[in-house]
N, CA, C and O atoms as a GROMACS GRO file, in nm:
protein
  496
    1MET      N    1  -0.870  14.265 -10.559
    1MET     CA    2  -0.902  14.212 -10.429
    1MET      C    3  -0.787  14.243 -10.334
    1MET      O    4  -0.671  14.214 -10.367
    2ARG      N    5  -0.816  14.301 -10.217
    2ARG     CA    6  -0.715  14.329 -10.117
    2ARG      C    7  -0.708  14.212 -10.020
    2ARG      O    8  -0.811  14.165  -9.972
    3VAL      N    9  -0.588  14.165  -9.992
    3VAL     CA   10  -0.569  14.056  -9.897
    3VAL      C   11  -0.470  14.102  -9.793
    3VAL      O   12  -0.365  14.157  -9.826
    4PHE      N   13  -0.502  14.081  -9.666
    4PHE     CA   14  -0.416  14.121  -9.557
    4PHE      C   15  -0.372  13.998  -9.480
    4PHE      O   16  -0.452  13.906  -9.460
    5ALA      N   17  -0.248  13.995  -9.438
    5ALA     CA   18  -0.198  13.885  -9.356
    5ALA      C   19  -0.190  13.934  -9.212
    5ALA      O   20  -0.133  14.040  -9.185
    6ILE      N   21  -0.247  13.857  -9.121
    6ILE     CA   22  -0.245  13.891  -8.979
    6ILE      C   23  -0.184  13.773  -8.905
    6ILE      O   24  -0.223  13.659  -8.928
    7THR      N   25  -0.089  13.800  -8.818
    7THR     CA   26  -0.028  13.694  -8.740
    7THR      C   27  -0.078  13.700  -8.597
    7THR      O   28  -0.068  13.804  -8.531
    8VAL      N   29  -0.131  13.590  -8.548
    8VAL     CA   30  -0.175  13.578  -8.410
    8VAL      C   31  -0.101  13.458  -8.353
    8VAL      O   32  -0.128  13.344  -8.391
    9GLY      N   33  -0.006  13.484  -8.260
    9GLY     CA   34   0.077  13.376  -8.209
    9GLY      C   35   0.154  13.316  -8.324
    9GLY      O   36   0.228  13.386  -8.394
   10CYS      N   37   0.139  13.186  -8.346
   10CYS     CA   38   0.209  13.116  -8.454
   10CYS      C   39   0.120  13.097  -8.576
   10CYS      O   40   0.162  13.037  -8.674
   11ILE      N   41  -0.002  13.147  -8.570
   11ILE     CA   42  -0.098  13.118  -8.676
   11ILE      C   43  -0.112  13.240  -8.766
   11ILE      O   44  -0.133  13.352  -8.718
   12ASN      N   45  -0.101  13.220  -8.894
   12ASN     CA   46  -0.122  13.328  -8.992
   12ASN      C   47  -0.262  13.316  -9.048
   12ASN      O   48  -0.305  13.209  -9.092
   13PHE      N   49  -0.332  13.426  -9.048
   13PHE     CA   50  -0.465  13.430  -9.106
   13PHE      C   51  -0.462  13.522  -9.227
   13PHE      O   52  -0.406  13.631  -9.221
   14LEU      N   53  -0.520  13.479  -9.336
   14LEU     CA   54  -0.538  13.566  -9.451
   14LEU      C   55  -0.683  13.608  -9.453
   14LEU      O   56  -0.775  13.526  -9.456
   15ILE      N   57  -0.702  13.737  -9.452
   15ILE     CA   58  -0.838  13.789  -9.455
   15ILE      C   59  -0.858  13.854  -9.591
   15ILE      O   60  -0.790  13.950  -9.626
   16SER      N   61  -0.949  13.802  -9.666
   16SER     CA   62  -0.979  13.858  -9.797
   16SER      C   63  -1.102  13.947  -9.783
   16SER      O   64  -1.210  13.901  -9.746
   17TRP      N   65  -1.083  14.075  -9.814
   17TRP     CA   66  -1.197  14.167  -9.802
   17TRP      C   67  -1.301  14.138  -9.908
   17TRP      O   68  -1.419  14.168  -9.888
   18GLN      N   69  -1.260  14.079 -10.021
   18GLN     CA   70  -1.359  14.038 -10.121
   18GLN      C   71  -1.446  13.927 -10.063
   18GLN      O   72  -1.567  13.926 -10.084
   19SER      N   73  -1.386  13.834  -9.988
   19SER     CA   74  -1.465  13.728  -9.925
   19SER      C   75  -1.563  13.787  -9.826
   19SER      O   76  -1.678  13.744  -9.819
   20GLN      N   77  -1.519  13.887  -9.746
   20GLN     CA   78  -1.611  13.949  -9.652
   20GLN      C   79  -1.724  14.018  -9.726
   20GLN      O   80  -1.839  14.012  -9.683
   21LEU      N   81  -1.694  14.083  -9.837
   21LEU     CA   82  -1.797  14.145  -9.919
   21LEU      C   83  -1.899  14.039  -9.961
   21LEU      O   84  -2.019  14.064  -9.957
   22GLN      N   85  -1.850  13.924 -10.002
   22GLN     CA   86  -1.938  13.817 -10.046
   22GLN      C   87  -2.014  13.753  -9.930
   22GLN      O   88  -2.126  13.706  -9.949
   23GLN      N   89  -1.957  13.750  -9.811
   23GLN     CA   90  -2.029  13.697  -9.695
   23GLN      C   91  -2.144  13.789  -9.658
   23GLN      O   92  -2.249  13.741  -9.614
   24VAL      N   93  -2.126  13.917  -9.673
   24VAL     CA   94  -2.230  14.013  -9.636
   24VAL      C   95  -2.334  14.030  -9.745
   24VAL      O   96  -2.454  14.039  -9.716
   25PHE      N   97  -2.292  14.035  -9.872
   25PHE     CA   98  -2.384  14.065  -9.982
   25PHE      C   99  -2.414  13.946 -10.073
   25PHE      O  100  -2.491  13.961 -10.168
   26GLY      N  101  -2.356  13.830 -10.047
   26GLY     CA  102  -2.380  13.712 -10.128
   26GLY      C  103  -2.260  13.677 -10.215
   26GLY      O  104  -2.175  13.761 -10.243
   27ALA      N  105  -2.255  13.551 -10.256
   27ALA     CA  106  -2.139  13.498 -10.328
   27ALA      C  107  -2.110  13.570 -10.459
   27ALA      O  108  -1.995  13.574 -10.502
   28GLY      N  109  -2.212  13.625 -10.522
   28GLY     CA  110  -2.192  13.693 -10.650
   28GLY      C  111  -2.159  13.841 -10.638
   28GLY      O  112  -2.149  13.909 -10.740
   29ALA      N  113  -2.143  13.892 -10.518
   29ALA     CA  114  -2.119  14.035 -10.498
   29ALA      C  115  -1.979  14.074 -10.544
   29ALA      O  116  -1.881  14.007 -10.514
   30THR      N  117  -1.973  14.184 -10.617
   30THR     CA  118  -1.846  14.243 -10.659
   30THR      C  119  -1.857  14.394 -10.648
   30THR      O  120  -1.966  14.449 -10.642
   31GLN      N  121  -1.741  14.459 -10.646
   31GLN     CA  122  -1.741  14.604 -10.643
   31GLN      C  123  -1.620  14.658 -10.716
   31GLN      O  124  -1.517  14.591 -10.730
   32ASP      N  125  -1.635  14.782 -10.762
   32ASP     CA  126  -1.521  14.859 -10.809
   32ASP      C  127  -1.533  14.996 -10.744
   32ASP      O  128  -1.608  15.012 -10.649
   33ALA      N  129  -1.462  15.093 -10.793
   33ALA     CA  130  -1.460  15.224 -10.729
   33ALA      C  131  -1.596  15.293 -10.727
   33ALA      O  132  -1.621  15.377 -10.640
   34SER      N  133  -1.685  15.259 -10.820
   34SER     CA  134  -1.812  15.331 -10.827
   34SER      C  135  -1.936  15.244 -10.824
   34SER      O  136  -2.048  15.296 -10.819
   35THR      N  137  -1.922  15.112 -10.827
   35THR     CA  138  -2.037  15.024 -10.840
   35THR      C  139  -2.029  14.906 -10.744
   35THR      O  140  -1.924  14.846 -10.727
   36LEU      N  141  -2.142  14.875 -10.681
   36LEU     CA  142  -2.158  14.753 -10.603
   36LEU      C  143  -2.260  14.668 -10.678
   36LEU      O  144  -2.372  14.712 -10.703
   37ILE      N  145  -2.221  14.546 -10.714
   37ILE     CA  146  -2.311  14.456 -10.787
   37ILE      C  147  -2.347  14.341 -10.695
   37ILE      O  148  -2.260  14.272 -10.641
   38ILE      N  149  -2.477  14.321 -10.678
   38ILE     CA  150  -2.529  14.216 -10.590
   38ILE      C  151  -2.619  14.127 -10.674
   38ILE      O  152  -2.704  14.176 -10.749
   39ASP      N  153  -2.602  13.997 -10.663
   39ASP     CA  154  -2.681  13.900 -10.736
   39ASP      C  155  -2.801  13.859 -10.650
   39ASP      O  156  -2.784  13.799 -10.545
   40LYS      N  157  -2.921  13.891 -10.694
   40LYS     CA  158  -3.042  13.858 -10.618
   40LYS      C  159  -3.054  13.709 -10.589
   40LYS      O  160  -3.107  13.670 -10.485
   41ALA      N  161  -3.006  13.626 -10.679
   41ALA     CA  162  -3.015  13.482 -10.660
   41ALA      C  163  -2.942  13.437 -10.534
   41ALA      O  164  -2.975  13.332 -10.478
   42ASP      N  165  -2.842  13.514 -10.490
   42ASP     CA  166  -2.768  13.480 -10.368
   42ASP      C  167  -2.855  13.491 -10.242
   42ASP      O  168  -2.817  13.441 -10.137
   43PHE      N  169  -2.970  13.554 -10.253
   43PHE     CA  170  -3.056  13.572 -10.137
   43PHE      C  171  -3.164  13.466 -10.124
   43PHE      O  172  -3.251  13.475 -10.037
   44ALA      N  173  -3.160  13.365 -10.209
   44ALA     CA  174  -3.258  13.256 -10.201
   44ALA      C  175  -3.250  13.185 -10.066
   44ALA      O  176  -3.351  13.142 -10.012
   45ALA      N  177  -3.129  13.173 -10.012
   45ALA     CA  178  -3.110  13.103  -9.885
   45ALA      C  179  -3.182  13.172  -9.769
   45ALA      O  180  -3.213  13.107  -9.668
   46VAL      N  181  -3.210  13.302  -9.781
   46VAL     CA  182  -3.282  13.372  -9.675
   46VAL      C  183  -3.428  13.397  -9.712
   46VAL      O  184  -3.500  13.469  -9.644
   47GLY      N  185  -3.471  13.334  -9.825
   47GLY     CA  186  -3.613  13.337  -9.858
   47GLY      C  187  -3.655  13.429  -9.970
   47GLY      O  188  -3.774  13.435 -10.002
   48LEU      N  189  -3.563  13.503 -10.032
   48LEU     CA  190  -3.601  13.594 -10.139
   48LEU      C  191  -3.615  13.517 -10.271
   48LEU      O  192  -3.525  13.440 -10.307
   49THR      N  193  -3.724  13.537 -10.340
   49THR     CA  194  -3.741  13.486 -10.475
   49THR      C  195  -3.704  13.600 -10.569
   49THR      O  196  -3.774  13.700 -10.576
   50ALA      N  197  -3.595  13.584 -10.642
   50ALA     CA  198  -3.548  13.689 -10.732
   50ALA      C  199  -3.650  13.714 -10.841
   50ALA      O  200  -3.695  13.621 -10.909
   51ASP      N  201  -3.687  13.841 -10.858
   51ASP     CA  202  -3.789  13.878 -10.955
   51ASP      C  203  -3.766  14.023 -10.995
   51ASP      O  204  -3.705  14.099 -10.920
   52THR      N  205  -3.815  14.060 -11.111
   52THR     CA  206  -3.800  14.200 -11.156
   52THR      C  207  -3.882  14.296 -11.070
   52THR      O  208  -3.859  14.417 -11.074
   53SER      N  209  -3.978  14.244 -10.994
   53SER     CA  210  -4.064  14.331 -10.914
   53SER      C  211  -4.033  14.324 -10.763
   53SER      O  212  -4.116  14.365 -10.683
   54ASN      N  213  -3.914  14.274 -10.724
   54ASN     CA  214  -3.880  14.274 -10.581
   54ASN      C  215  -3.886  14.416 -10.527
   54ASN      O  216  -3.836  14.510 -10.590
   55THR      N  217  -3.947  14.432 -10.410
   55THR     CA  218  -3.954  14.565 -10.351
   55THR      C  219  -3.820  14.602 -10.287
   55THR      O  220  -3.739  14.516 -10.255
   56ALA      N  221  -3.800  14.731 -10.270
   56ALA     CA  222  -3.679  14.778 -10.203
   56ALA      C  223  -3.671  14.722 -10.062
   56ALA      O  224  -3.563  14.686 -10.015
   57GLU      N  225  -3.786  14.713  -9.993
   57GLU     CA  226  -3.788  14.658  -9.858
   57GLU      C  227  -3.748  14.511  -9.857
   57GLU      O  228  -3.672  14.469  -9.769
   58ALA      N  229  -3.797  14.432  -9.952
   58ALA     CA  230  -3.761  14.290  -9.960
   58ALA      C  231  -3.612  14.274  -9.984
   58ALA      O  232  -3.548  14.188  -9.923
   59LEU      N  233  -3.556  14.356 -10.072
   59LEU     CA  234  -3.412  14.348 -10.101
   59LEU      C  235  -3.329  14.389  -9.980
   59LEU      O  236  -3.227  14.327  -9.950
   60LEU      N  237  -3.372  14.494  -9.910
   60LEU     CA  238  -3.300  14.539  -9.791
   60LEU      C  239  -3.299  14.430  -9.684
   60LEU      O  240  -3.195  14.403  -9.624
   61ILE      N  241  -3.414  14.367  -9.660
   61ILE     CA  242  -3.421  14.261  -9.559
   61ILE      C  243  -3.336  14.142  -9.602
   61ILE      O  244  -3.270  14.080  -9.518
   62ALA      N  245  -3.336  14.107  -9.731
   62ALA     CA  246  -3.253  13.997  -9.778
   62ALA      C  247  -3.105  14.026  -9.754
   62ALA      O  248  -3.030  13.937  -9.716
   63ILE      N  249  -3.063  14.149  -9.778
   63ILE     CA  250  -2.924  14.187  -9.752
   63ILE      C  251  -2.892  14.176  -9.604
   63ILE      O  252  -2.789  14.119  -9.566
   64ILE      N  253  -2.979  14.228  -9.519
   64ILE     CA  254  -2.954  14.225  -9.375
   64ILE      C  255  -2.951  14.081  -9.324
   64ILE      O  256  -2.863  14.045  -9.245
   65LEU      N  257  -3.045  13.997  -9.368
   65LEU     CA  258  -3.047  13.857  -9.323
   65LEU      C  259  -2.924  13.782  -9.371
   65LEU      O  260  -2.871  13.697  -9.299
   66THR      N  261  -2.878  13.811  -9.491
   66THR     CA  262  -2.755  13.747  -9.541
   66THR      C  263  -2.635  13.794  -9.459
   66THR      O  264  -2.551  13.713  -9.421
   67ALA      N  265  -2.628  13.922  -9.433
   67ALA     CA  266  -2.517  13.978  -9.354
   67ALA      C  267  -2.517  13.923  -9.212
   67ALA      O  268  -2.410  13.903  -9.153
   68GLN      N  269  -2.635  13.897  -9.158
   68GLN     CA  270  -2.646  13.850  -9.020
   68GLN      C  271  -2.570  13.720  -8.996
   68GLN      O  272  -2.522  13.696  -8.885
   69SER      N  273  -2.559  13.636  -9.099
   69SER     CA  274  -2.492  13.508  -9.080
   69SER      C  275  -2.342  13.523  -9.053
   69SER      O  276  -2.282  13.438  -8.988
   70SER      N  277  -2.280  13.629  -9.102
   70SER     CA  278  -2.137  13.650  -9.076
   70SER      C  279  -2.110  13.766  -8.981
   70SER      O  280  -2.008  13.766  -8.912
   71LEU      N  281  -2.198  13.864  -8.977
   71LEU     CA  282  -2.179  13.979  -8.888
   71LEU      C  283  -2.247  13.952  -8.753
   71LEU      O  284  -2.340  14.021  -8.714
   72THR      N  285  -2.198  13.849  -8.685
   72THR     CA  286  -2.254  13.811  -8.556
   72THR      C  287  -2.181  13.883  -8.443
   72THR      O  288  -2.071  13.935  -8.462
   73GLU      N  289  -2.244  13.886  -8.327
   73GLU     CA  290  -2.178  13.945  -8.210
   73GLU      C  291  -2.057  13.863  -8.169
   73GLU      O  292  -1.956  13.918  -8.127
   74ALA      N  293  -2.065  13.731  -8.182
   74ALA     CA  294  -1.951  13.645  -8.149
   74ALA      C  295  -1.831  13.677  -8.239
   74ALA      O  296  -1.718  13.685  -8.191
   75ASN      N  297  -1.856  13.694  -8.369
   75ASN     CA  298  -1.747  13.732  -8.460
   75ASN      C  299  -1.694  13.871  -8.427
   75ASN      O  300  -1.574  13.896  -8.436
   76PHE      N  301  -1.783  13.961  -8.390
   76PHE     CA  302  -1.745  14.097  -8.353
   76PHE      C  303  -1.646  14.096  -8.236
   76PHE      O  304  -1.549  14.172  -8.235
   77GLU      N  305  -1.672  14.011  -8.138
   77GLU     CA  306  -1.586  14.004  -8.020
   77GLU      C  307  -1.446  13.952  -8.051
   77GLU      O  308  -1.350  13.990  -7.984
   78THR      N  309  -1.434  13.865  -8.151
   78THR     CA  310  -1.304  13.804  -8.180
   78THR      C  311  -1.232  13.867  -8.299
   78THR      O  312  -1.112  13.847  -8.315
   79ASN      N  313  -1.302  13.942  -8.382
   79ASN     CA  314  -1.243  14.001  -8.502
   79ASN      C  315  -1.241  14.153  -8.487
   79ASN      O  316  -1.344  14.218  -8.501
   80LEU      N  317  -1.125  14.209  -8.458
   80LEU     CA  318  -1.115  14.353  -8.436
   80LEU      C  319  -1.139  14.436  -8.562
   80LEU      O  320  -1.159  14.557  -8.554
   81GLU      N  321  -1.138  14.373  -8.678
   81GLU     CA  322  -1.167  14.443  -8.804
   81GLU      C  323  -1.317  14.460  -8.826
   81GLU      O  324  -1.359  14.546  -8.904
   82GLN      N  325  -1.397  14.381  -8.758
   82GLN     CA  326  -1.543  14.389  -8.773
   82GLN      C  327  -1.596  14.498  -8.681
   82GLN      O  328  -1.564  14.500  -8.562
   83SER      N  329  -1.676  14.589  -8.736
   83SER     CA  330  -1.729  14.699  -8.656
   83SER      C  331  -1.882  14.702  -8.652
   83SER      O  332  -1.940  14.795  -8.596
   84ILE      N  333  -1.945  14.603  -8.711
   84ILE     CA  334  -2.092  14.596  -8.716
   84ILE      C  335  -2.136  14.454  -8.682
   84ILE      O  336  -2.072  14.357  -8.724
   85TYR      N  337  -2.244  14.443  -8.606
   85TYR     CA  338  -2.306  14.311  -8.590
   85TYR      C  339  -2.457  14.325  -8.592
   85TYR      O  340  -2.513  14.430  -8.559
   86VAL      N  341  -2.522  14.216  -8.633
   86VAL     CA  342  -2.668  14.214  -8.649
   86VAL      C  343  -2.725  14.110  -8.554
   86VAL      O  344  -2.677  13.997  -8.549
   87GLU      N  345  -2.827  14.149  -8.479
   87GLU     CA  346  -2.894  14.059  -8.384
   87GLU      C  347  -3.043  14.058  -8.410
   87GLU      O  348  -3.101  14.157  -8.455
   88THR      N  349  -3.104  13.945  -8.382
   88THR     CA  350  -3.249  13.932  -8.393
   88THR      C  351  -3.312  13.976  -8.261
   88THR      O  352  -3.270  13.931  -8.154
   89GLY      N  353  -3.412  14.062  -8.270
   89GLY     CA  354  -3.483  14.106  -8.151
   89GLY      C  355  -3.602  14.016  -8.124
   89GLY      O  356  -3.620  13.912  -8.188
   90LEU      N  357  -3.682  14.057  -8.028
   90LEU     CA  358  -3.800  13.979  -7.992
   90LEU      C  359  -3.920  14.020  -8.077
   90LEU      O  360  -3.942  14.139  -8.100
   91PRO      N  361  -3.996  13.922  -8.125
   91PRO     CA  362  -4.115  13.957  -8.202
   91PRO      C  363  -4.223  14.015  -8.110
   91PRO      O  364  -4.228  13.985  -7.991
   92SER      N  365  -4.306  14.097  -8.167
   92SER     CA  366  -4.419  14.152  -8.092
   92SER      C  367  -4.533  14.176  -8.190
   92SER      O  368  -4.528  14.132  -8.304
   93PHE      N  369  -4.635  14.247  -8.144
   93PHE     CA  370  -4.752  14.274  -8.228
   93PHE      C  371  -4.782  14.422  -8.222
   93PHE      O  372  -4.758  14.489  -8.122
   94ARG      N  373  -4.837  14.472  -8.332
   94ARG     CA  374  -4.872  14.614  -8.341
   94ARG      C  375  -5.000  14.626  -8.422
   94ARG      O  376  -5.020  14.554  -8.520
   95THR      N  377  -5.085  14.715  -8.381
   95THR     CA  378  -5.208  14.739  -8.454
   95THR      C  379  -5.193  14.865  -8.538
   95THR      O  380  -5.153  14.970  -8.489
   96ARG      N  381  -5.224  14.852  -8.666
   96ARG     CA  382  -5.227  14.965  -8.759
   96ARG      C  383  -5.370  14.977  -8.807
   96ARG      O  384  -5.426  14.885  -8.866
   97ASN      N  385  -5.428  15.093  -8.781
   97ASN     CA  386  -5.572  15.111  -8.802
   97ASN      C  387  -5.642  15.007  -8.716
   97ASN      O  388  -5.637  15.017  -8.594
   98THR      N  389  -5.706  14.908  -8.775
   98THR     CA  390  -5.771  14.806  -8.693
   98THR      C  391  -5.714  14.666  -8.720
   98THR      O  392  -5.770  14.566  -8.675
   99THR      N  393  -5.604  14.660  -8.793
   99THR     CA  394  -5.544  14.532  -8.830
   99THR      C  395  -5.421  14.506  -8.745
   99THR      O  396  -5.336  14.593  -8.727
  100GLN      N  397  -5.412  14.383  -8.693
  100GLN     CA  398  -5.298  14.347  -8.609
  100GLN      C  399  -5.186  14.288  -8.695
  100GLN      O  400  -5.210  14.203  -8.780
  101TYR      N  401  -5.064  14.335  -8.672
  101TYR     CA  402  -4.946  14.290  -8.745
  101TYR      C  403  -4.845  14.231  -8.649
  101TYR      O  404  -4.831  14.278  -8.536
  102ARG      N  405  -4.775  14.129  -8.693
  102ARG     CA  406  -4.659  14.080  -8.619
  102ARG      C  407  -4.542  14.168  -8.659
  102ARG      O  408  -4.523  14.197  -8.777
  103THR      N  409  -4.463  14.212  -8.562
  103THR     CA  410  -4.343  14.291  -8.590
  103THR      C  411  -4.220  14.212  -8.546
  103THR      O  412  -4.217  14.155  -8.436
  104ASP      N  413  -4.120  14.211  -8.631
  104ASP     CA  414  -3.993  14.145  -8.602
  104ASP      C  415  -3.886  14.252  -8.606
  104ASP      O  416  -3.890  14.342  -8.689
  105SER      N  417  -3.790  14.242  -8.514
  105SER     CA  418  -3.684  14.342  -8.506
  105SER      C  419  -3.549  14.281  -8.538
  105SER      O  420  -3.518  14.169  -8.498
  106LEU      N  421  -3.470  14.357  -8.610
  106LEU     CA  422  -3.330  14.324  -8.633
  106LEU      C  423  -3.251  14.446  -8.588
  106LEU      O  424  -3.271  14.557  -8.637
  107ALA      N  425  -3.161  14.424  -8.494
  107ALA     CA  426  -3.079  14.534  -8.442
  107ALA      C  427  -2.944  14.531  -8.513
  107ALA      O  428  -2.875  14.429  -8.512
  108ILE      N  429  -2.907  14.643  -8.573
  108ILE     CA  430  -2.776  14.657  -8.636
  108ILE      C  431  -2.695  14.749  -8.545
  108ILE      O  432  -2.727  14.866  -8.530
  109THR      N  433  -2.590  14.693  -8.486
  109THR     CA  434  -2.508  14.768  -8.392
  109THR      C  435  -2.380  14.811  -8.462
  109THR      O  436  -2.310  14.729  -8.522
  110LEU      N  437  -2.349  14.940  -8.453
  110LEU     CA  438  -2.230  14.997  -8.515
  110LEU      C  439  -2.134  15.039  -8.404
  110LEU      O  440  -2.173  15.107  -8.310
  111ALA      N  441  -2.008  14.998  -8.416
  111ALA     CA  442  -1.908  15.032  -8.313
  111ALA      C  443  -1.790  15.102  -8.378
  111ALA      O  444  -1.736  15.055  -8.479
  112LYS      N  445  -1.749  15.214  -8.319
  112LYS     CA  446  -1.630  15.284  -8.366
  112LYS      C  447  -1.572  15.362  -8.249
  112LYS      O  448  -1.638  15.380  -8.146
  113LEU      N  449  -1.450  15.407  -8.265
  113LEU     CA  450  -1.390  15.492  -8.163
  113LEU      C  451  -1.477  15.616  -8.147
  113LEU      O  452  -1.530  15.668  -8.245
  114ASP      N  453  -1.490  15.664  -8.027
  114ASP     CA  454  -1.578  15.777  -7.997
  114ASP      C  455  -1.511  15.908  -8.038
  114ASP      O  456  -1.452  15.978  -7.955
  115THR      N  457  -1.522  15.942  -8.169
  115THR     CA  458  -1.462  16.064  -8.218
  115THR      C  459  -1.563  16.164  -8.271
  115THR      O  460  -1.531  16.282  -8.286
  116ALA      N  461  -1.685  16.118  -8.299
  116ALA     CA  462  -1.789  16.209  -8.351
  116ALA      C  463  -1.924  16.153  -8.312
  116ALA      O  464  -1.939  16.033  -8.288
  117GLY      N  465  -2.021  16.241  -8.306
  117GLY     CA  466  -2.154  16.202  -8.261
  117GLY      C  467  -2.248  16.161  -8.372
  117GLY      O  468  -2.369  16.153  -8.349
  118GLN      N  469  -2.199  16.136  -8.492
  118GLN     CA  470  -2.288  16.099  -8.601
  118GLN      C  471  -2.237  15.975  -8.672
  118GLN      O  472  -2.121  15.937  -8.658
  119ILE      N  473  -2.325  15.911  -8.747
  119ILE     CA  474  -2.288  15.791  -8.820
  119ILE      C  475  -2.234  15.833  -8.956
  119ILE      O  476  -2.301  15.903  -9.033
  120ASP      N  477  -2.112  15.789  -8.986
  120ASP     CA  478  -2.047  15.815  -9.114
  120ASP      C  479  -2.009  15.680  -9.173
  120ASP      O  480  -1.926  15.609  -9.115
  121PRO      N  481  -2.065  15.641  -9.288
  121PRO     CA  482  -2.034  15.510  -9.346
  121PRO      C  483  -1.884  15.486  -9.365
  121PRO      O  484  -1.840  15.371  -9.362
  122ASP      N  485  -1.807  15.590  -9.386
  122ASP     CA  486  -1.663  15.572  -9.406
  122ASP      C  487  -1.590  15.525  -9.280
  122ASP      O  488  -1.475  15.482  -9.287
  123ASP      N  489  -1.657  15.532  -9.165
  123ASP     CA  490  -1.596  15.489  -9.038
  123ASP      C  491  -1.606  15.338  -9.015
  123ASP      O  492  -1.547  15.286  -8.920
  124TYR      N  493  -1.680  15.268  -9.101
  124TYR     CA  494  -1.706  15.126  -9.075
  124TYR      C  495  -1.652  15.038  -9.184
  124TYR      O  496  -1.666  14.916  -9.177
   0.00000   0.00000   0.00000
């Protein structure tokens, strides 16, 4: 686990990147050089029922909804180490074939210094 000490005025903050990993991916999340392990049970708070047949879409939404609680725009404004924030968009409706669906939007905003015109995960 990497821990960094940051001094702001007279206050020392310890930022644990393992804690941030767990805030974004759930309390049971761990990683090493080649593996990210996520515990599905950590997504119960956002509505996922852990099961062997969870769809990739359900897991992706559970990850994004979990991340949304810590990757807020307010945190982004005050934490210079944070480069991503998640916002809820406005719901709307869409017709597919003849069936009407409710659509919900989640906007994931990525911020980095303007050095290249493409998204590179290593930049965040």
